[in-house]
C-alpha positions in Angstrom: 105.0 149.8 73.7 104.5 147.1 76.3 105.9 144.3 74.1 109.1 146.3 73.5 109.5 146.7 77.2 109.3 143.0 77.9 111.8 142.3 75.1 114.2 144.7 76.6 113.9 143.0 80.0 114.6 139.6 78.4 117.9 140.9 76.9 119.0 142.9 79.9 122.1 141.4 81.7 121.5 140.1 85.2 123.5 142.3 87.6 122.4 140.7 90.9 125.4 139.1 92.6 123.2 137.4 95.3 121.0 135.7 92.6 124.1 134.5 90.8 125.6 133.1 94.0 122.4 131.2 94.8 122.3 129.7 91.4 126.0 128.7 91.7 125.3 127.0 95.0 122.4 125.1 93.5 124.5 123.9 90.6 127.4 122.9 92.8 125.1 121.0 95.2 123.5 119.1 92.3 126.9 118.1 91.0 127.9 117.1 94.5 124.8 114.9 94.8 125.9 112.9 91.7 129.4 112.7 93.0 128.3 111.4 96.4 126.3 108.5 94.8 129.3 107.7 92.5 127.5 108.6 89.3 130.6 110.5 88.0 134.3 109.7 88.2 136.5 111.6 90.7 138.3 113.5 87.9 135.0 114.8 86.4 133.7 115.8 89.9 136.9 117.6 90.8 137.0 119.4 87.5 133.4 120.5 87.8 133.9 121.9 91.3 136.6 124.1 89.9 135.2 125.0 86.4 131.6 125.8 87.5 132.6 128.6 89.9 135.2 129.9 87.4 132.7 129.8 84.6 130.1 131.6 86.7 132.6 134.3 87.6 133.6 134.7 83.9 130.0 134.9 82.7 129.3 137.6 85.3 132.3 139.7 84.1 131.3 139.3 80.5 127.6 139.6 81.0 127.3 142.7 78.8 129.4 141.3 75.8 128.1 139.4 72.8 130.5 136.4 73.5 130.1 135.0 70.0 133.4 133.1 70.1 132.7 131.8 73.6 129.3 130.5 72.5 130.8 128.8 69.5 133.4 127.1 71.7 130.7 126.0 74.2 128.6 124.5 71.3 131.6 122.5 70.1 132.4 121.3 73.6 128.8 120.2 74.1 128.9 118.2 70.9 132.1 116.6 72.0 130.5 115.7 75.3 127.6 114.1 73.5 129.9 112.1 71.2 131.9 110.9 74.2 128.7 109.8 75.9 127.6 107.8 72.9 131.0 106.2 72.7 130.9 105.1 76.3 127.3 104.0 76.4 128.1 101.4 73.6 130.1 99.5 76.2 127.4 99.6 78.9 126.5 96.1 80.0 123.1 97.1 81.5 120.7 99.9 81.8 122.1 100.8 85.2 125.5 101.3 83.7 124.0 103.5 81.0 122.5 105.7 83.7 125.9 106.3 85.3 127.3 107.3 81.9 124.3 109.7 81.5 125.2 111.3 84.8 128.6 112.3 83.5 127.0 113.9 80.4 124.6 115.9 82.7 127.5 117.2 84.7 129.4 118.4 81.6 126.4 120.2 80.3 126.2 122.1 83.6 129.9 122.9 83.5 129.8 124.2 80.0 126.6 126.2 80.4 128.1 128.0 83.5 130.4 129.9 81.1 127.5 131.6 79.4 125.0 133.1 82.0 124.5 136.7 81.0 120.7 136.9 81.6 118.3 135.7 84.2 116.7 133.2 81.9 120.2 131.6 81.5 120.5 131.3 85.2 117.0 129.7 85.3 118.2 127.1 82.8 121.0 126.1 85.2 118.4 125.7 87.9 116.2 123.5 85.7 119.2 121.5 84.6 120.1 120.9 88.3 116.7 119.3 88.8 117.7 116.6 86.3 121.0 116.0 88.1 119.2 115.7 91.5 116.7 113.3 90.0 119.5 111.2 88.5 121.2 111.2 91.9 118.0 110.2 93.7 117.5 107.2 91.4 121.0 106.0 92.0 121.2 106.7 95.7 121.2 103.6 98.0 120.6 105.3 101.3 118.6 108.0 103.0 121.6 110.3 103.2 120.5 111.7 99.8 117.7 113.4 101.8 120.4 115.5 103.6 121.4 116.9 100.3 117.9 117.4 99.2 117.0 119.6 102.1 119.5 122.4 101.4 118.8 122.0 97.7 115.1 122.7 98.1 115.9 125.6 100.4 118.2 127.1 97.8 115.7 126.7 95.0 113.0 128.3 97.1 115.4 131.2 97.7 116.1 131.5 94.0 112.3 131.6 93.2 111.9 134.4 95.8 114.8 136.5 94.5 113.8 136.0 90.8 110.2 137.0 91.5 111.2 140.1 93.5 113.7 141.2 90.8 111.1 140.7 88.1 108.6 142.7 90.0 111.0 145.6 90.6 112.0 145.7 86.9 108.5 145.6 85.6 107.1 148.1 88.2 106.1 151.5 86.8 103.3 153.5 85.4 101.0 151.5 83.2 100.5 153.1 79.8 97.0 153.5 78.5 96.7 152.3 75.0 93.5 153.0 73.1 92.5 150.5 70.5 89.5 150.0 68.4 87.2 147.3 69.5 87.7 144.0 67.7 85.2 143.3 65.0 85.4 139.5 65.2 87.0 136.8 67.3 90.7 137.2 67.8 92.9 134.6 66.0 94.7 132.1 68.2 97.7 131.7 65.9 99.6 134.6 67.6 99.5 132.9 71.0 100.0 129.3 69.8 102.8 130.0 67.4 105.7 130.3 70.0 104.5 127.2 71.9 104.2 125.1 68.7 107.7 126.3 67.6 109.2 125.3 71.0 107.5 121.9 70.9 108.7 121.2 67.4 112.3 122.1 68.3 112.2 119.9 71.4 110.7 117.0 69.4 113.3 117.2 66.6 116.2 117.4 69.1 114.9 114.4 71.1 114.4 112.4 67.9 117.9 113.1 66.8 119.4 112.0 70.1 117.2 108.9 70.2 118.2 107.9 66.6 121.9 108.4 67.4 121.8 106.4 70.7 123.2 102.9 70.2 120.9 100.0 70.8 121.9 97.7 73.7 121.6 93.9 73.1 118.3 92.5 74.4 120.0 90.2 76.9 121.9 93.1 78.4 118.8 95.2 78.8 116.7 92.6 80.6 119.5 91.2 82.8 119.2 92.5 86.4 122.4 94.2 87.7 125.2 92.2 89.2 128.8 93.0 89.8 131.8 92.1 92.0 134.0 94.5 93.8 136.6 92.1 95.3 136.9 88.4 94.5 137.8 86.3 97.5 137.7 82.7 96.3 137.0 79.7 98.6 139.7 77.0 98.1 138.3 73.6 97.4 134.8 74.9 97.2 132.3 72.0 97.6 129.1 73.7 98.6 129.7 74.2 102.3 129.0 77.5 104.0 132.1 79.6 104.9 131.5 82.3 107.5 134.8 84.2 108.1 133.2 86.3 110.9 132.8 83.3 113.1 135.7 81.9 115.2 136.5 78.3 114.9 135.9 76.1 118.0 139.2 74.9 119.1 139.4 71.7 121.2 135.9 70.5 120.3 134.4 71.8 123.5 130.8 72.7 123.9 129.8 76.0 122.4 128.0 77.5 125.4 129.5 80.9 125.4 128.9 84.0 123.3 130.5 84.2 119.9 132.0 87.2 118.2 130.8 89.3 115.3 128.4 87.9 112.7 125.2 85.9 113.0 126.2 82.4 114.4 123.5 80.5 112.5 125.2 80.9 109.1 127.4 77.8 109.0 127.3 74.1 109.4 124.9 74.1 112.4 122.6 76.2 114.6 123.5 75.6 118.2 120.8 76.8 120.6 123.3 77.0 123.4 125.3 79.8 121.7 124.6 83.4 122.7 125.4 86.3 120.4 124.9 90.1 120.2 124.0 91.7 116.9 124.5 95.4 116.2 122.4 97.7 114.0 125.1 97.9 111.4 123.8 97.9 107.8 124.7 94.7 106.0 123.0 95.0 102.7 120.3 96.9 100.7 117.7 95.0 98.7 115.7 96.4 95.8 112.5 94.4 95.5 108.8 95.1 94.7 107.7 93.6 98.1 109.0 92.6 101.4 110.1 89.0 102.1 112.4 86.9 104.2 115.8 86.9 102.6 116.4 83.2 103.1 119.9 81.9 103.5 119.9 78.3 104.8 117.5 75.6 106.0 118.2 72.7 108.4 116.4 69.4 108.8 118.0 67.5 111.7 117.6 68.4 115.4 119.5 66.6 118.1 118.1 68.4 121.1 120.7 71.2 121.2 121.5 72.0 117.6 120.1 72.0 114.0 122.3 70.5 111.3 121.9 70.0 107.5 123.3 67.2 105.4 127.0 67.7 104.3 126.3 66.0 100.9 123.8 66.2 98.1 125.0 69.6 96.7 124.4 70.2 93.0 126.8 72.4 91.1 125.0 74.5 88.5 126.5 76.7 85.9 125.1 79.3 83.6 122.6 77.6 81.3 121.8 80.4 78.9 122.5 84.1 78.7 124.0 85.3 81.9 121.8 83.6 84.5 121.9 80.4 86.6 118.7 78.5 86.6 117.9 76.8 90.0 115.9 73.5 89.8 112.9 73.0 92.1 113.9 72.2 95.6 117.6 71.9 94.8 118.5 68.3 93.8 115.0 66.9 94.1 111.5 67.4 95.3 111.2 64.3 97.4 107.8 63.7 95.8 106.2 66.8 97.3 103.8 68.4 94.8 104.0 72.2 94.8 101.0 73.5 92.9 100.2 76.8 94.5 100.1 79.9 92.3 103.1 82.2 92.6 104.2 85.7 92.1 107.5 86.5 90.3 109.6 88.7 92.5 112.9 90.2 91.2 115.4 91.1 94.0 118.7 92.9 93.7 121.1 92.7 96.7 123.7 95.4 97.3 126.2 94.0 99.9 127.5 96.6 102.3 129.4 94.5 104.9 131.1 91.2 104.3 128.8 88.2 104.3 129.4 84.4 104.1 129.2 82.7 100.7 125.4 82.4 100.9 123.3 83.8 98.1 120.3 85.2 100.0 116.9 85.2 98.2 113.2 85.1 98.7 112.0 81.5 98.8 111.8 79.9 96.2 114.6 81.1 94.0 114.3 80.3 90.3 117.0 82.2 88.5 120.2 83.9 89.8 122.4 86.6 88.2 125.6 86.4 90.1 129.3 87.3 89.3 130.4 83.7 89.3 130.1 81.1 86.6 128.9 78.3 89.0 127.0 77.9 92.3 126.1 75.0 94.5 122.5 74.2 95.6 121.6 72.0 98.5 118.4 69.8 98.7 116.6 72.8 100.4 117.2 75.2 97.5 119.8 77.1 99.5 122.4 78.5 97.3 126.2 78.8 98.0 128.7 80.8 96.0 132.4 79.9 95.4 133.3 83.4 96.6 132.6 85.4 99.7 130.2 88.3 99.5 132.5 91.3 99.9 131.3 94.9 100.3 130.3 96.3 96.9 129.0 92.9 95.5 125.8 93.2 93.6 123.6 90.3 92.5 120.0 89.6 91.5 117.6 86.7 92.1 114.3 85.9 90.4 112.0 84.1 92.8 108.6 82.4 92.6 106.9 83.5 95.9 103.7 81.4 96.5 100.4 83.1 96.8 98.0 81.2 99.1 94.9 81.6 101.2 93.6 79.8 104.4 91.0 78.1 102.3 93.6 76.7 99.9 95.8 75.5 102.9 92.9 73.9 104.7 92.1 71.9 101.5 95.6 70.4 101.4 95.5 66.7 102.2 97.2 65.7 105.5 99.5 63.2 103.7 103.0 63.5 102.4 105.4 61.3 100.4 107.4 58.9 102.6 110.7 60.7 101.9 109.3 64.1 103.0 107.6 62.5 106.1 110.6 60.6 107.2 113.2 63.4 106.7 111.2 66.3 108.1 109.5 64.8 111.1 112.7 63.5 112.7 113.0 64.1 116.4 115.7 63.4 119.0 115.6 59.9 120.4 115.7 61.2 123.9 113.1 63.9 123.5 111.1 64.2 126.7 107.6 62.7 126.4 106.0 65.9 127.8 107.0 67.8 124.6 105.0 65.3 122.5 102.1 65.4 125.0 102.0 69.2 124.8 102.0 69.1 121.0 98.9 66.8 121.0 97.1 68.9 123.6 97.6 72.0 121.4 96.7 70.4 118.0 94.3 67.4 118.5 91.2 69.6 118.3 92.3 71.0 115.0 91.1 69.1 111.9 93.4 70.3 109.2 97.2 70.8 108.8 96.7 74.5 108.5 94.7 74.8 111.7 97.2 72.7 113.6 100.0 75.0 112.5 98.1 78.1 113.5 97.2 76.5 116.9 100.9 75.9 117.7 101.7 79.5 116.6 98.9 80.9 118.8 100.1 78.9 121.8 103.6 80.2 121.5 102.3 83.8 121.3 100.4 83.4 124.5 102.8 81.2 126.6 106.3 82.4 125.6 108.2 85.6 125.7 110.9 87.1 123.5 114.1 87.9 125.3 117.7 88.2 124.1 119.7 88.3 127.4 118.9 84.8 128.6 121.6 82.8 130.4 123.0 79.6 128.9 121.0 76.4 129.3 122.0 74.0 132.1 124.3 71.2 130.8 122.6 68.1 129.4 119.1 69.5 128.9 117.0 69.4 125.7 116.9 73.0 124.5 113.3 72.9 123.3 112.1 71.1 126.4 113.8 73.6 128.7 112.4 76.5 126.7 108.8 75.2 126.7 108.5 74.0 130.3 111.1 75.9 132.4 112.2 79.2 131.0 109.6 80.1 128.3 111.8 83.0 127.3 114.2 83.1 124.4 115.0 84.6 121.0 113.8 83.7 117.5 115.9 80.5 117.3 114.3 79.1 120.4 110.8 80.1 119.4 111.2 78.7 115.8 112.8 75.5 117.1 109.9 75.0 119.5 107.3 75.4 116.7 109.2 73.0 114.4 109.5 70.3 117.1 105.9 70.6 118.2 104.7 70.2 114.6 107.0 67.3 114.0 105.7 65.6 117.1 102.2 65.4 115.5 103.6 64.3 112.1 103.7 67.6 110.1 106.9 67.9 108.0 108.7 71.1 109.1 112.2 72.5 108.7 114.2 75.2 110.3 115.2 78.2 108.2 117.5 81.2 108.8 118.4 84.4 107.0 117.4 88.0 107.3 114.1 89.7 107.9 112.8 92.2 105.2 114.5 95.2 106.8 113.1 98.7 106.9 111.7 100.0 103.6 113.0 103.4 102.7 110.6 105.3 100.5 113.3 107.9 99.6 115.5 105.3 97.9 113.0 102.4 97.4 115.4 99.9 99.0 115.0 97.6 102.0 117.8 98.5 104.5 118.8 95.2 106.1 120.9 95.3 109.3 122.7 92.8 111.4 119.8 92.9 113.9 117.4 91.8 111.2 119.1 88.3 111.2 116.2 85.9 111.9 115.0 82.3 112.2 111.7 80.9 111.2 110.1 77.6 110.1 108.9 76.2 106.8 106.0 73.8 106.7 105.2 71.3 103.9 101.7 71.3 102.3 101.0 68.6 99.8 99.8 70.2 96.5 101.0 73.6 97.7 104.7 73.4 98.6 106.9 74.8 101.4 105.5 77.9 103.2 107.1 80.3 105.7 105.8 80.8 109.2 107.3 83.3 111.6 106.2 82.3 115.1 108.4 85.0 116.7 106.2 87.8 115.3 103.5 88.2 117.9 105.4 86.8 120.9 105.4 89.6 123.6 108.6 91.0 124.9 109.8 89.5 128.2 110.7 93.0 129.6 107.7 95.1 128.7 107.4 98.8 129.6 104.4 100.7 130.8 102.2 99.2 128.1 101.9 96.0 130.2 100.7 98.0 133.3 97.7 99.8 131.8 94.7 98.7 129.8 95.1 101.5 127.2 97.4 99.4 125.0 94.9 96.6 124.8 92.2 99.1 123.8 94.4 100.6 121.1 95.3 97.1 119.9 91.6 96.2 119.6 90.9 99.4 117.7 93.9 98.6 115.4 92.5 95.1 114.7 89.2 96.6 113.8 90.7 99.0 111.3 92.9 96.3 110.0 89.7 94.4 109.0 87.9 97.3 107.5 90.6 99.4 105.9 91.5 98.4 102.3 94.8 96.7 101.7 96.4 99.4 99.6 95.7 102.0 102.3 97.3 99.8 104.9 100.4 99.2 102.7 100.7 103.0 102.2 100.5 103.6 106.0 103.1 100.9 106.7 105.4 102.3 104.0 105.0 105.8 105.4 105.8 104.6 108.9 108.9 102.7 107.9 110.1 105.7 105.8 109.6 108.0 108.8 111.5 105.5 111.0 114.4 105.3 108.5 114.5 109.1 108.1 114.5 109.4 111.9 117.5 107.1 112.1 119.3 109.0 109.4 118.7 112.3 111.1 119.8 110.9 114.4 123.0 109.7 112.9 123.6 113.1 111.3 122.2 115.3 114.0 124.6 118.3 113.4 123.4 118.6 109.8 119.7 118.1 110.8 120.1 120.8 113.6 121.8 123.2 111.2 119.1 122.7 108.5 116.4 123.3 111.2 118.1 126.5 112.3 118.4 127.7 108.7 114.8 126.8 108.0 113.6 128.7 111.1 115.7 131.7 110.2 114.3 131.7 106.6 110.8 131.4 108.0 111.3 134.4 110.3 112.8 136.5 107.4 109.8 135.6 105.1 107.4 136.5 107.9 109.1 139.9 108.4 109.1 140.6 104.7 105.4 139.7 104.4 104.6 141.9 107.4 106.4 144.8 105.8 104.5 144.2 102.6 101.2 144.2 104.4 102.1 147.3 106.5 103.9 149.6 104.2 105.8 152.5 105.8 103.8 155.7 106.1 104.4 158.6 103.7 103.5 162.2 103.6 101.8 163.8 106.7 101.3 160.3 108.1 105.1 159.8 108.2 105.5 163.2 110.0 102.9 162.2 112.6 104.5 158.7 113.1 107.9 160.5 113.6 106.3 162.8 116.2 104.8 159.8 118.1 108.2 158.0 118.1 110.0 161.2 119.3 107.8 161.7 122.3 107.7 157.9 123.0 111.4 158.1 123.6 110.8 160.8 126.1 108.3 158.7 128.0 105.1 160.1 126.4 103.7 157.3 124.3 100.4 157.7 122.6 97.5 155.9 124.3 95.7 153.4 122.1 92.4 155.2 122.6 93.6 158.7 122.0 92.8 160.5 118.8 95.6 162.7 117.2 94.0 165.8 118.8 93.8 164.2 122.2 97.4 163.1 121.9 98.3 166.7 121.1 96.5 168.0 124.2 98.2 165.4 126.4 101.6 166.4 125.1 101.1 170.1 125.5 99.9 169.5 129.1 102.7 167.2 130.2 105.8 167.8 128.1 108.1 170.9 128.1 109.5 170.3 124.6 106.0 170.0 123.2 105.1 173.4 124.7 108.3 175.0 123.5 107.6 173.6 119.9 103.9 174.2 120.0 103.7 175.5 116.5 105.5 172.6 115.0 103.6 170.0 117.0 100.2 171.6 116.0 101.2 171.8 112.4 102.1 168.1 112.3 98.9 167.0 113.9 96.5 169.2 112.0 98.1 168.4 108.6 97.8 164.7 109.4 94.2 165.1 110.4 93.4 167.0 107.1 95.2 164.3 105.1 93.4 161.5 106.8 89.9 162.8 107.4 89.3 166.1 105.4 87.5 166.1 102.1 90.2 168.4 100.7 93.7 167.1 101.5 96.6 169.5 102.3 98.8 170.9 99.6 102.2 169.5 98.9 104.0 172.5 100.5 102.0 172.0 103.7 103.0 168.3 103.8 106.6 169.3 103.3 106.3 171.8 106.1 105.0 169.1 108.5 107.9 166.8 107.6 110.3 169.6 108.3 108.7 170.2 111.6 109.0 166.5 112.5 112.7 166.7 111.6 113.2 169.7 113.9 111.5 167.9 116.7 113.8 164.9 116.3 116.8 167.3 116.5 115.6 169.0 119.7 115.1 165.8 121.7 118.1 163.9 122.9 
């Protein structure tokens, strides 16, 4: 019966070595993915790389045995692995740590299952379990290199699907039995088809409920606490709140800092000297997990002396953990100065994964409200900049909860053009020797604007039109005001010059402004969900005070053209494309634009990753091309099956004489080809009887109403074989 045949196939041992090797490769690759992201300890990873191949070999050798004792041992070992997982997860301090423990359990399930793979469905379970391992590795991966593991994994799974489908088709191929049954008198019951599905769902539900009830409950404060940890603690002696940047050399002798400094961003420290030149690499410094992009703010400065920005060396507030495991940051550090901040805000939770050593600055989207940091106390300055008593070493993880303001042009235009005296006096300070032409320029730009918001936008537009972005500028001449020289002489500079110019111009017309530094958002990687922040993302911008709203970020550098443009500045096409882009930016919905930006940043991140690992990418491309060619050939063979019977004999005849230089013309019928051969080829004339038998038998098989008998077909095949033997 058909049902008995299917049951026999289910219990037939799998003999295909190729299929088993492919499943073994899939399993090892999934375990390697967890090991690469650090989800399993080195001992477990090393043991799995040895035990999985050994177990697969043993299960192949014993595929025809009952293996009752082995199954019992595997069941006991699985129970022990589950109990070990439950014991370890009790000590997990957060959900993230529980995920790492779960990864170890997944690996041991794969290891133990590899010892019992007699049938094809057991191999399929290993493949399905590997999907869980790859998903776990993907959620824990911090970079796009996980994609390099995903490419061969997908290729191997596709190969497994192809081999399994082909093997199943070969096993089930055969004559279909004809079973005569009486016509049903009524509607067939559904119980027979639904009973196996219901039993499977019931078993899965009961097993899931048992595991859920046995899983220990983590304390509430541990579950909601964002992750934070410390790899290496490097304390700062006599910590008082100042910034310590170990990557910057100290200035010996007190001379002017007009040269280029070494590694690190030179604005993280006690001052921002616009005479300093530095070069930043594309090295990754940290990864940020956040629901939206933001400036990762580090410091703010309020005093400008014509060449450098400085911040007060006093006024730090030391804050310890107030409740639970977090540190609550008061509004605007030690005081608000009377500025009313009433704009609606969005809560943004950020988690920072430090890759390269950073100064003792806790970066965060402005304005930080709550910090989860591996230290019991931090220092906060009057600008809500946060300092830690330890350096941020590689491997440090911390989280920040920020209230990011949500505003609109209408709300900002409605803000009154008046500020408390403390805010106005502190954040409109200008150098006493500031050239008067800077103040005159500020008034020419802003006097026609009626609101604070319009004045700010007017200054930003002027900088976009009249200045250029350039990194390789020479040092300023001695004794000049850096902003005055930038605005009237060079008009080329980098973000510190552009942001300083905007701050000074706004202060010149009485708008409170301060200078902020940190990192740009970085490139968003859709594969990992993190923002990859690099050294070259270090940035400077301005913060403007709005009464009734608060401090808001402005990035005047964004939109300033490059000082060394390419062909885009020579032709009008870029302007046309830019106009088209602005049109679509107005009419396309916001979610669609966000999706396009995310796709673009992901493609850029993937391109950088593939460029860094080009041998792997090239090898994967070659393997993919070879696989595509093989699949195409197999499909072609399936579409054009090899001829059989008299057609095979005729095809052999054509190949035999084609080797002798007598190919069949495309327009010749079999009879015309026969006449051409007899007229031009000696071998054909000598074997005239065999040649005519092959052609006539083929014509009868193909065109006659009564096909040739089996002995006639056999005679034509024998004649084709004799022809092959006669020709060299």
